[in-house]
MOPAC internal coordinates of N, CA, C and O (Angstrom, degrees):
PM7 1SCF
backbone

  N    0.0000 0     0.00 0     0.00 0    0    0    0
  C    1.4043 1     0.00 0     0.00 0    1    0    0
  C    1.5086 1   103.70 1     0.00 0    2    1    0
  O    1.2310 1   121.95 1   -34.53 1    3    2    1
  N    1.3828 1   113.86 1   145.47 1    3    2    1
  C    1.4189 1   119.07 1   178.73 1    5    3    2
  C    1.5546 1   114.42 1   -67.39 1    6    5    3
  O    1.2310 1   121.26 1   -44.96 1    7    6    5
  N    1.3734 1   115.20 1   135.04 1    7    6    5
  C    1.4043 1   118.48 1  -175.33 1    9    7    6
  C    1.5411 1   114.14 1  -121.76 1   10    9    7
  O    1.2310 1   121.77 1  -164.86 1   11   10    9
  N    1.3882 1   114.22 1    15.14 1   11   10    9
  C    1.4545 1   117.34 1   175.07 1   13   11   10
  C    1.4993 1   108.48 1  -145.47 1   14   13   11
  O    1.2310 1   120.12 1   -12.31 1   15   14   13
  N    1.3382 1   117.37 1   167.69 1   15   14   13
  C    1.4500 1   122.51 1  -173.70 1   17   15   14
  C    1.5428 1   107.71 1   -65.42 1   18   17   15
  O    1.2310 1   117.66 1   134.36 1   19   18   17
  N    1.1951 1   122.06 1   -45.64 1   19   18   17
  C    1.5172 1   122.22 1  -174.87 1   21   19   18
  C    1.4773 1   108.76 1   -65.68 1   22   21   19
  O    1.2310 1   118.00 1   142.68 1   23   22   21
  N    1.3689 1   121.42 1   -37.32 1   23   22   21
  C    1.4137 1   119.00 1   179.51 1   25   23   22
  C    1.5571 1   112.13 1   -69.65 1   26   25   23
  O    1.2310 1   120.08 1   147.24 1   27   26   25
  N    1.3262 1   117.45 1   -32.76 1   27   26   25
  C    1.3904 1   125.28 1   176.70 1   29   27   26
  C    1.5317 1   109.03 1   -65.99 1   30   29   27
  O    1.2310 1   119.24 1   137.52 1   31   30   29
  N    1.2589 1   119.05 1   -42.48 1   31   30   29
  C    1.4143 1   124.86 1  -178.84 1   33   31   30
  C    1.6125 1   109.72 1   -66.26 1   34   33   31
  O    1.2310 1   123.27 1   136.57 1   35   34   33
  N    1.3103 1   111.34 1   -43.43 1   35   34   33
  C    1.5120 1   117.40 1   179.52 1   37   35   34
  C    1.5160 1   107.31 1   -60.03 1   38   37   35
  O    1.2310 1   118.70 1   136.39 1   39   38   37
  N    1.2808 1   120.09 1   -43.61 1   39   38   37
  C    1.4727 1   120.23 1   179.10 1   41   39   38
  C    1.5477 1   114.26 1   -62.89 1   42   41   39
  O    1.2310 1   120.57 1   139.06 1   43   42   41
  N    1.3960 1   116.52 1   -40.94 1   43   42   41
  C    1.4440 1   117.32 1   174.31 1   45   43   42
  C    1.4601 1   110.51 1   -62.69 1   46   45   43
  O    1.2310 1   117.31 1   135.77 1   47   46   45
  N    1.3165 1   122.72 1   -44.23 1   47   46   45
  C    1.4165 1   123.39 1  -179.40 1   49   47   46
  C    1.5015 1   111.36 1   -66.03 1   50   49   47
  O    1.2310 1   117.33 1   136.82 1   51   50   49
  N    1.2394 1   122.69 1   -43.18 1   51   50   49
  C    1.3857 1   122.76 1  -179.89 1   53   51   50
  C    1.6505 1   110.70 1   -64.50 1   54   53   51
  O    1.2310 1   119.87 1   147.15 1   55   54   53
  N    1.3235 1   117.85 1   -32.85 1   55   54   53
  C    1.4599 1   115.60 1   174.05 1   57   55   54
  C    1.4751 1   112.00 1   -71.48 1   58   57   55
  O    1.2310 1   118.49 1   146.20 1   59   58   57
  N    1.2867 1   120.48 1   -33.80 1   59   58   57
  C    1.4580 1   123.92 1   179.01 1   61   59   58
  C    1.5463 1   107.94 1   -70.37 1   62   61   59
  O    1.2310 1   120.27 1   137.44 1   63   62   61
  N    1.3032 1   117.09 1   -42.56 1   63   62   61
  C    1.4833 1   116.30 1   177.46 1   65   63   62
  C    1.5550 1   113.00 1   -67.28 1   66   65   63
  O    1.2310 1   123.25 1   144.35 1   67   66   65
  N    1.2699 1   111.37 1   -35.65 1   67   66   65
  C    1.5461 1   114.67 1  -179.07 1   69   67   66
  C    1.5522 1   112.25 1   -65.25 1   70   69   67
  O    1.2310 1   119.83 1   140.83 1   71   70   69
  N    1.3203 1   117.92 1   -39.17 1   71   70   69
  C    1.4266 1   125.58 1   175.01 1   73   71   70
  C    1.5753 1   111.79 1   -63.64 1   74   73   71
  O    1.2310 1   122.82 1   134.09 1   75   74   73
  N    1.3601 1   112.19 1   -45.91 1   75   74   73
  C    1.4933 1   119.83 1   179.68 1   77   75   74
  C    1.4858 1   108.35 1   -61.56 1   78   77   75
  O    1.2310 1   118.51 1   135.83 1   79   78   77
  N    1.3675 1   120.44 1   -44.17 1   79   78   77
  C    1.3999 1   119.80 1  -175.19 1   81   79   78
  C    1.5668 1   114.03 1   -76.24 1   82   81   79
  O    1.2310 1   123.65 1   151.28 1   83   82   81
  N    1.3429 1   110.61 1   -28.72 1   83   82   81
  C    1.4490 1   116.41 1   175.11 1   85   83   82
  C    1.4692 1   112.59 1   -67.37 1   86   85   83
  O    1.2310 1   118.91 1   142.11 1   87   86   85
  N    1.2798 1   119.68 1   -37.89 1   87   86   85
  C    1.4562 1   126.51 1   177.64 1   89   87   86
  C    1.5093 1   110.26 1   -58.55 1   90   89   87
  O    1.2310 1   122.77 1   123.90 1   91   90   89
  N    1.4247 1   112.30 1   -56.10 1   91   90   89
  C    1.5110 1   116.91 1  -177.75 1   93   91   90
  C    1.5758 1   112.57 1   -66.11 1   94   93   91
  O    1.2310 1   121.05 1   146.99 1   95   94   93
  N    1.3222 1   115.59 1   -33.01 1   95   94   93
  C    1.4722 1   115.98 1  -178.10 1   97   95   94
  C    1.4921 1   107.43 1   -69.86 1   98   97   95
  O    1.2310 1   118.23 1   138.22 1   99   98   97
  N    1.3240 1   120.98 1   -41.78 1   99   98   97
  C    1.4396 1   125.15 1  -176.22 1  101   99   98
  C    1.5466 1   108.37 1   -67.69 1  102  101   99
  O    1.2310 1   119.57 1   135.07 1  103  102  101
  N    1.2780 1   118.43 1   -44.93 1  103  102  101
  C    1.4322 1   122.62 1   178.28 1  105  103  102
  C    1.5664 1   110.97 1   -61.26 1  106  105  103
  O    1.2310 1   119.65 1   140.18 1  107  106  105
  N    1.2701 1   118.26 1   -39.82 1  107  106  105
  C    1.5234 1   120.37 1   174.66 1  109  107  106
  C    1.4563 1   112.96 1   -64.80 1  110  109  107
  O    1.2310 1   121.42 1   136.20 1  111  110  109
  N    1.3578 1   114.90 1   -43.80 1  111  110  109
  C    1.5134 1   122.10 1   178.36 1  113  111  110
  C    1.5614 1   109.37 1   -59.19 1  114  113  111
  O    1.2310 1   119.68 1   136.45 1  115  114  113
  N    1.2733 1   118.21 1   -43.55 1  115  114  113
  C    1.5018 1   121.05 1   176.77 1  117  115  114
  C    1.5255 1   111.32 1   -64.24 1  118  117  115
  O    1.2310 1   119.42 1   140.21 1  119  118  117
  N    1.3789 1   118.71 1   -39.79 1  119  118  117
  C    1.4219 1   119.32 1   175.91 1  121  119  118
  C    1.5050 1   112.86 1   -66.06 1  122  121  119
  O    1.2310 1   119.02 1   139.48 1  123  122  121
  N    1.2738 1   119.48 1   -40.52 1  123  122  121
  C    1.4515 1   123.17 1   177.25 1  125  123  122
  C    1.5638 1   109.35 1   -60.30 1  126  125  123
  O    1.2310 1   121.35 1   134.31 1  127  126  125
  N    1.2790 1   115.02 1   -45.69 1  127  126  125
  C    1.4595 1   122.58 1  -177.07 1  129  127  126
  C    1.5136 1   110.69 1   -61.48 1  130  129  127
  O    1.2310 1   122.70 1   135.44 1  131  130  129
  N    1.4240 1   112.43 1   -44.56 1  131  130  129
  C    1.4948 1   117.65 1   177.54 1  133  131  130
  C    1.5929 1   110.20 1   -63.24 1  134  133  131
  O    1.2310 1   120.58 1   140.57 1  135  134  133
  N    1.2943 1   116.49 1   -39.43 1  135  134  133
  C    1.5191 1   118.51 1  -179.12 1  137  135  134
  C    1.5159 1   109.29 1   -69.18 1  138  137  135
  O    1.2310 1   118.44 1   143.36 1  139  138  137
  N    1.3128 1   120.58 1   -36.64 1  139  138  137
  C    1.4501 1   123.85 1   178.89 1  141  139  138
  C    1.5530 1   111.05 1   -69.14 1  142  141  139
  O    1.2310 1   119.57 1   152.86 1  143  142  141
  N    1.3227 1   118.43 1   -27.14 1  143  142  141
  C    1.3825 1   119.95 1  -176.55 1  145  143  142
  C    1.5693 1   111.22 1   -91.48 1  146  145  143
  O    1.2310 1   120.49 1   179.95 1  147  146  145
  N    1.3341 1   116.67 1    -0.05 1  147  146  145
  C    1.4214 1   121.69 1   177.90 1  149  147  146
  C    1.4837 1   111.76 1   -77.25 1  150  149  147
  O    1.2310 1   120.01 1   -47.50 1  151  150  149
  N    1.3460 1   117.58 1   132.50 1  151  150  149
  C    1.4735 1   117.69 1   179.54 1  153  151  150
  C    1.5101 1   110.36 1  -106.20 1  154  153  151
  O    1.2310 1   119.70 1   173.74 1  155  154  153
  N    1.3084 1   118.18 1    -6.26 1  155  154  153
  C    1.5084 1   121.11 1  -178.41 1  157  155  154
  C    1.5624 1   105.97 1   -93.50 1  158  157  155
  O    1.2310 1   119.91 1   -55.02 1  159  158  157
  N    1.3115 1   117.78 1   124.98 1  159  158  157
  C    1.4646 1   121.18 1  -176.57 1  161  159  158
  C    1.4677 1   110.78 1   -69.46 1  162  161  159
  O    1.2310 1   118.16 1   141.31 1  163  162  161
  N    1.3456 1   121.11 1   -38.69 1  163  162  161
  C    1.4559 1   122.99 1  -178.27 1  165  163  162
  C    1.5178 1   108.51 1   -64.79 1  166  165  163
  O    1.2310 1   119.80 1   132.19 1  167  166  165
  N    1.3260 1   117.99 1   -47.81 1  167  166  165
  C    1.4348 1   120.76 1   179.00 1  169  167  166
  C    1.4915 1   113.25 1   -60.69 1  170  169  167
  O    1.2310 1   118.67 1   139.41 1  171  170  169
  N    1.3329 1   120.14 1   -40.59 1  171  170  169
  C    1.3416 1   122.93 1   177.60 1  173  171  170
  C    1.5756 1   114.95 1   -65.99 1  174  173  171
  O    1.2310 1   120.58 1   141.75 1  175  174  173
  N    1.3768 1   116.50 1   -38.25 1  175  174  173
  C    1.4383 1   124.55 1   175.44 1  177  175  174
  C    1.5444 1   108.95 1   -64.42 1  178  177  175
  O    1.2310 1   120.23 1   141.45 1  179  178  177
  N    1.3751 1   117.17 1   -38.55 1  179  178  177
  C    1.4121 1   118.98 1  -178.34 1  181  179  178
  C    1.5295 1   113.05 1   -73.63 1  182  181  179
  O    1.2310 1   120.96 1   154.63 1  183  182  181
  N    1.3749 1   115.76 1   -25.37 1  183  182  181
  C    1.4387 1   118.95 1  -176.78 1  185  183  182
  C    1.5636 1   112.77 1   -93.66 1  186  185  183
  O    1.2310 1   122.16 1   162.89 1  187  186  185
  N    1.3672 1   113.48 1   -17.11 1  187  186  185
  C    1.5321 1   115.73 1  -177.37 1  189  187  186
  C    1.4352 1   117.57 1   -62.33 1  190  189  187
  O    1.2310 1   116.82 1   141.02 1  191  190  189
  N    1.3207 1   123.65 1   -38.98 1  191  190  189
  C    1.4732 1   118.92 1   178.34 1  193  191  190
  C    1.4660 1   114.14 1   -62.07 1  194  193  191
  O    1.2310 1   117.25 1   144.10 1  195  194  193
  N    1.3590 1   122.83 1   -35.90 1  195  194  193
  C    1.3888 1   124.71 1   171.28 1  197  195  194
  C    1.5363 1   115.97 1   -59.32 1  198  197  195
  O    1.2310 1   124.02 1   137.24 1  199  198  197
  N    1.2664 1   109.90 1   -42.76 1  199  198  197
  C    1.5096 1   115.31 1   179.12 1  201  199  198
  C    1.5082 1   113.08 1   -67.58 1  202  201  199
  O    1.2310 1   120.85 1   140.06 1  203  202  201
  N    1.3589 1   115.99 1   -39.94 1  203  202  201
  C    1.4402 1   123.35 1   176.85 1  205  203  202
  C    1.4511 1   110.24 1   -64.60 1  206  205  203
  O    1.2310 1   116.29 1   145.87 1  207  206  205
  N    1.2737 1   124.66 1   -34.13 1  207  206  205
  C    1.4304 1   129.17 1  -179.10 1  209  207  206
  C    1.5969 1   105.10 1   -69.01 1  210  209  207
  O    1.2310 1   120.05 1   134.42 1  211  210  209
  N    1.3154 1   117.50 1   -45.58 1  211  210  209
  C    1.4065 1   120.05 1  -178.51 1  213  211  210
  C    1.5693 1   108.54 1   -64.07 1  214  213  211
  O    1.2310 1   118.71 1   139.83 1  215  214  213
  N    1.3225 1   120.06 1   -40.17 1  215  214  213
  C    1.3772 1   122.23 1   177.02 1  217  215  214
  C    1.5210 1   112.13 1   -59.98 1  218  217  215
  O    1.2310 1   122.20 1   131.75 1  219  218  217
  N    1.3715 1   113.40 1   -48.25 1  219  218  217
  C    1.4521 1   118.73 1   178.13 1  221  219  218
  C    1.5086 1   114.23 1   -58.24 1  222  221  219
  O    1.2310 1   120.16 1   142.30 1  223  222  221
  N    1.2802 1   117.31 1   -37.70 1  223  222  221
  C    1.4490 1   122.32 1   178.02 1  225  223  222
  C    1.4839 1   110.73 1   -64.74 1  226  225  223
  O    1.2310 1   119.91 1   138.57 1  227  226  225
  N    1.2346 1   117.78 1   -41.43 1  227  226  225
  C    1.5341 1   124.72 1   174.36 1  229  227  226
  C    1.4555 1   109.12 1   -52.81 1  230  229  227
  O    1.2310 1   121.80 1   126.11 1  231  230  229
  N    1.3489 1   114.15 1   -53.89 1  231  230  229
  C    1.5103 1   119.80 1   179.19 1  233  231  230
  C    1.5135 1   113.14 1   -60.56 1  234  233  231
  O    1.2310 1   120.85 1   137.92 1  235  234  233
  N    1.2819 1   115.99 1   -42.08 1  235  234  233
  C    1.4337 1   120.57 1  -178.25 1  237  235  234
  C    1.4873 1   112.67 1   -65.53 1  238  237  235
  O    1.2310 1   118.18 1   138.97 1  239  238  237
  N    1.2967 1   121.07 1   -41.03 1  239  238  237
  C    1.4527 1   119.88 1  -178.87 1  241  239  238
  C    1.5696 1   113.47 1   -86.70 1  242  241  239
  O    1.2310 1   123.08 1   176.58 1  243  242  241
  N    1.3661 1   111.71 1    -3.42 1  243  242  241
  C    1.5511 1   118.30 1   174.19 1  245  243  242
  C    1.5377 1   116.05 1    88.26 1  246  245  243
  O    1.2310 1   120.53 1  -158.18 1  247  246  245
  N    1.2571 1   116.58 1    21.82 1  247  246  245
  C    1.4325 1   118.74 1   175.77 1  249  247  246
  C    1.5286 1   110.39 1   -79.69 1  250  249  247
  O    1.2310 1   121.18 1   142.66 1  251  250  249
  N    1.3570 1   115.35 1   -37.34 1  251  250  249
  C    1.5127 1   117.21 1   171.57 1  253  251  250
  C    1.4634 1   104.36 1  -127.91 1  254  253  251
  O    1.2310 1   122.67 1   -14.01 1  255  254  253
  N    1.3397 1   112.49 1   165.99 1  255  254  253
  C    1.4551 1   121.25 1  -178.41 1  257  255  254
  C    1.5381 1   108.30 1   -80.49 1  258  257  255
  O    1.2310 1   120.41 1   -25.36 1  259  258  257
  N    1.3487 1   116.83 1   154.64 1  259  258  257
  C    1.3534 1   124.14 1  -170.25 1  261  259  258
  C    1.6675 1   106.58 1   -70.13 1  262  261  259
  O    1.2310 1   119.72 1   148.12 1  263  262  261
  N    1.3004 1   118.13 1   -31.88 1  263  262  261
  C    1.4725 1   120.01 1   174.76 1  265  263  262
  C    1.5336 1   112.81 1   -71.39 1  266  265  263
  O    1.2310 1   119.95 1   148.87 1  267  266  265
  N    1.2911 1   117.70 1   -31.13 1  267  266  265
  C    1.4849 1   118.57 1   174.94 1  269  267  266
  C    1.4550 1   110.90 1   -68.82 1  270  269  267
  O    1.2310 1   120.48 1   142.97 1  271  270  269
  N    1.4120 1   116.69 1   -37.03 1  271  270  269
  C    1.4538 1   118.74 1   178.46 1  273  271  270
  C    1.4736 1   109.95 1   -64.72 1  274  273  271
  O    1.2310 1   118.04 1   138.17 1  275  274  273
  N    1.3363 1   121.34 1   -41.83 1  275  274  273
  C    1.3846 1   129.01 1   176.83 1  277  275  274
  C    1.4790 1   111.91 1   -56.45 1  278  277  275
  O    1.2310 1   120.61 1   133.22 1  279  278  277
  N    1.3714 1   116.44 1   -46.78 1  279  278  277
  C    1.4668 1   123.23 1   176.21 1  281  279  278
  C    1.5127 1   114.09 1   -63.47 1  282  281  279
  O    1.2310 1   121.50 1   136.80 1  283  282  281
  N    1.2742 1   114.73 1   -43.20 1  283  282  281
  C    1.4785 1   118.82 1  -178.64 1  285  283  282
  C    1.6380 1   106.22 1   -64.03 1  286  285  283
  O    1.2310 1   119.43 1   134.16 1  287  286  285
  N    1.2842 1   118.69 1   -45.84 1  287  286  285
  C    1.4723 1   120.92 1  -175.71 1  289  287  286
  C    1.4569 1   108.64 1   -65.16 1  290  289  287
  O    1.2310 1   119.54 1   137.19 1  291  290  289
  N    1.3896 1   118.48 1   -42.81 1  291  290  289
  C    1.4107 1   121.15 1   179.43 1  293  291  290
  C    1.5579 1   113.33 1   -63.32 1  294  293  291
  O    1.2310 1   121.14 1   135.55 1  295  294  293
  N    1.3629 1   115.43 1   -44.45 1  295  294  293
  C    1.4791 1   116.34 1   171.92 1  297  295  294
  C    1.5289 1   116.71 1   -57.00 1  298  297  295
  O    1.2310 1   122.22 1   136.69 1  299  298  297
  N    1.3754 1   113.35 1   -43.31 1  299  298  297
  C    1.4479 1   114.92 1   174.35 1  301  299  298
  C    1.4963 1   117.35 1   -59.18 1  302  301  299
  O    1.2310 1   121.43 1   139.79 1  303  302  301
  N    1.3564 1   114.88 1   -40.21 1  303  302  301
  C    1.4658 1   123.75 1  -179.92 1  305  303  302
  C    1.6257 1   108.07 1   -62.61 1  306  305  303
  O    1.2310 1   122.42 1   137.06 1  307  306  305
  N    1.3271 1   112.98 1   -42.94 1  307  306  305
  C    1.4410 1   120.21 1  -179.43 1  309  307  306
  C    1.6091 1   107.65 1   -61.51 1  310  309  307
  O    1.2310 1   121.17 1   135.32 1  311  310  309
  N    1.3248 1   115.38 1   -44.68 1  311  310  309
  C    1.4861 1   117.54 1   178.67 1  313  311  310
  C    1.4469 1   110.91 1   -63.61 1  314  313  311
  O    1.2310 1   118.10 1   140.34 1  315  314  313
  N    1.3199 1   121.23 1   -39.66 1  315  314  313
  C    1.4599 1   123.44 1  -174.65 1  317  315  314
  C    1.5056 1   106.81 1   -69.89 1  318  317  315
  O    1.2310 1   119.89 1   137.59 1  319  318  317
  N    1.3276 1   117.82 1   -42.41 1  319  318  317
  C    1.5194 1   120.59 1   179.49 1  321  319  318
  C    1.5673 1   112.54 1   -61.86 1  322  321  319
  O    1.2310 1   120.14 1   150.58 1  323  322  321
  N    1.3485 1   117.34 1   -29.42 1  323  322  321
  C    1.3668 1   118.80 1  -175.17 1  325  323  322
  C    1.5172 1   111.61 1   -83.32 1  326  325  323
  O    1.2310 1   120.28 1   166.50 1  327  326  325
  N    1.4217 1   117.07 1   -13.50 1  327  326  325
  C    1.4809 1   118.83 1   176.73 1  329  327  326
  C    1.5173 1   109.75 1   -65.84 1  330  329  327
  O    1.2310 1   120.86 1   -30.91 1  331  330  329
  N    1.2638 1   115.97 1   149.09 1  331  330  329
  C    1.5214 1   118.68 1   176.46 1  333  331  330
  C    1.5118 1   111.52 1  -116.65 1  334  333  331
  O    1.2310 1   120.10 1   180.00 1  335  334  333

């Protein structure tokens, strides 16, 4: 358990950051799932830039690694290209 003021503050900040990161990660996962469940190519192409921006933001703030972001975007683009 924390026994000084700075350690207690660090715990408070960590919890706040954890909840913030969890919210953005979950929102992005839902957007990715919705994009993957889309069967219309035009709708998927229209929605893709928004999802890519969300993924890039997660990588920028350090929630996910930049290589994971690249892999996610690449996989989504492959999925969109296969739609007819």
